[in-house]
N, C-alpha and C positions, 0 to 999 in steps of 0.2 A: 504493500500500500504506499503510495507517494505521500508526501506531506500535505498536499493540497487535498487529497481524498481523506486524509485523517482530519484535516481541519474542517471539511465539509460535514463529515460524519459527527464530530463533536458539536458543531453548530446545530445539527438536526436533533441530536440527543437532548441538547438544551432547549430547543424549540418545543419540545414534547413537555415543557413544564416540569422537568425533573431536576431535583437537586443531585448533582454529581460531586463525588469526592474525587480528588486527583488520583488516589490510589485505585480507585475503580476505573478510571479512565486509562491509567497505566497497564492495569491487567487486561482491559478490554482490547487495547491496540498493541499490546507487548512491546511497550516502550518503556523508558525510565521516568520517574517522577520529574526530573529536570526538564525532560523533553515535553511532558504535559504542560509544565508551567509556562514554558516557552510558547507552546501552542495557544494557551489561554491568553497570554500577554498579546500574541499576534492578532487574535481575534478582537481584543479590546482596542488594539491600536487601529484596527481596520473599521472600527465603529459598531462593532457587534456589542450589544449591551449587556455583557457578563458582569455579574457582581459576585463577590463572596471572597472567602479566605481559605488558606490551606487547610485550616482544621475544621471549618464549618462546612465546606462544599462550595460548588458554584451553581448559579441558576440565572435565570432571566428575571427581572423585576416584573411584578404583576402589571405595571403600567406600560410595559413594552409592547410594541406592535408587531405581530407577526405577519407573515406574507399571507395573503388570502388563500383559502383552499383551492387547489388546483386539480380537478378531475376531468379526464376527457369523456364524452358521451358513454363510451362503452364501460368505463369503470363505474360511472353513476348508475348505469343500467343494472350492473350485476350487484351493487350494493342495494339497490332498491329491491330486486329479486330476493336477494338475502333476507331483508327485512320482512318481506311478505311471506317467506317460508317460515321464518322464526316466530312471527307474531301468534299464530294459533297455538305455539308450544308453550307460551308464557302465562302467568297469572295477570290479573288487571294492573297491578303497580308497574311490573316490568313493561307490560304492553304500552302502557301510557308513556313510560320514558322512551321507548323505542319510537313511538310515533312523534314524540317531541324532538328526538334526535334527528328523525327523517325530515322534519318541517325546517329545522335549522340547516340540514344539508342542501335542501332543495332551494333555500333563500339565497344560497352564495353560488349555486351553480349557473354557469353560462346558459343562455336561452337553448342552444343545441342541445346540451345535456338534459335540461328540463324536458325538451320535447321528446327525447329518446326515453325518458322515464315515463312520461304519459302514454306514449305509444305501446311500451311494454305491458302497463297495466291493461290496456284495451286488448292487447293480442296473446298474453300469456295468462292461462287460467290456472291457479293453485287452489286445489280443493284442500280444505283444512281437515287435519286429522282430529278425530273425536277423542273425548276422554278428559277428566279433570287433571289440573296441573299441580294442585297443591300449593301451600304458601312459598312460592319460588323466591320472591323478593326477600323475605326474611331469611331464608335458608341461604341464599347467595351472600346476603350481607354477613351472616354468621361464618360462613366459610371464609370470606375475605379478611374479615376483622378478628378471626380465631375467638368467637364468642361462644361460651357454653350456652346451650338452650335446653329447656326441658319441653319434652313432646308427650303428647297422648297418641298412642299408635294403635291402629286398627290391626291387631294380629290375626288375621283370617286363619292361619294355620293352627293356632291354638283356640281359636273361637273366643277371644277375649281381648279387651283394650288393655294396655299396659302403659304407665307413665314412667318415664325414665329420663335421666340427664345424659346428654350426649355431647360429644365434641365434633362439630361437622368438619370433614376434611375436603370434600369435593363432590361435585355434582356430575352425574353421567346420564346422557339421554340413552335409553335402551329400549329398542323396539318402539312400543307406543307409549312409553311412560318414563318420567324424570326419576332417577334413583339417587339417594343421598348415601355416601359412604361416611361413616362417622365412628368414633370410638364410643362405644356404649359403657357407661359406667355401671350398669346394672348387670351386664354380662362380662365385664372386664376383658373386652375383645373388640375387634372391629366388627361392624354389622353394616349390612346395606338395607336401607329403608326406602319403600316406594313413597314418593313425595305425595301422591294423591291419596295415601292411607294416613297420613299425618293429620289427625283431627284437629289438634291444637298445638301451637308452638309459642314458646315465650322465653325470650333472653333472661338469664339468671343475673346479669351484671358481672358475672366472672369471665375472665379470658383464659386462654390455655395454650401451651406450647406442645405441638405435635410430639408424640412419643417416639423415641428411636425404634426403628423397624416397624412401625405401625402408622406410616405416613401414607398419603394418598398415592404417592410415586411408588412407594413399596407395594402397594395394592395392584397397581398398574403392571408393574414388573411380574409380580406373581401371576396375574390373569394371562399376560402375554406368554409366560413361561409354560403355563398350564395349556394354552391353546396350541402352542408348538408341539407339546408333548402329545396331545390328542391327534394332531395331524400326522405325527410320526409313528404313532403306535398302532399296529394292526386291530382292526375291529375285535377280533377274538381275544385281545390282550386287556381291552378295556372291561372294568368291572362295574 
């Protein structure tokens, strides 16, 4: 990577409203801290509004003006199609956020891109999938902010509802339903819950740190390994 490419990459990262530490940038681009400091100084000298210190990290001030969003018509079209595909799979709060985001996107698109989006709505029919979604907005917030929640769960297999504290780790869209992977304090192990069977969910006010060996990525690796095993194992060897 040339220095110009690295400078542009740092500028794009800062434009995403991220606070970046020099150590993070050094590791990202495999350069020394001294090189990073020189690059940041070069951006400041060129007029890029970088603020911050070596210990606190670097960012763009909230008052800085970023360049307008630039999407070509084809890019705008595929984003609009993606939003229409996703909307039926969301609960009301997330669906409202998606609609608001798309309205903001269309407000800054050039006329030719807006025309492409309108034509796609008229010519591409997307049939929504049926089924309840569950409290996705609350679950997503708990996953992102690592908040412990209490749920009342419709345990169809046992024929009873159970109340339990869980540590939400990630959401997976499987077949026609959303599933939540979480550490269940009642069972002291990872459990997968169908979001549409969560009758009630409430944050406890407590946060958690994912447990070693019981993270979302650990679960995905386990599923991938199991899928590979089943693909390689002859049918008469499967129990």
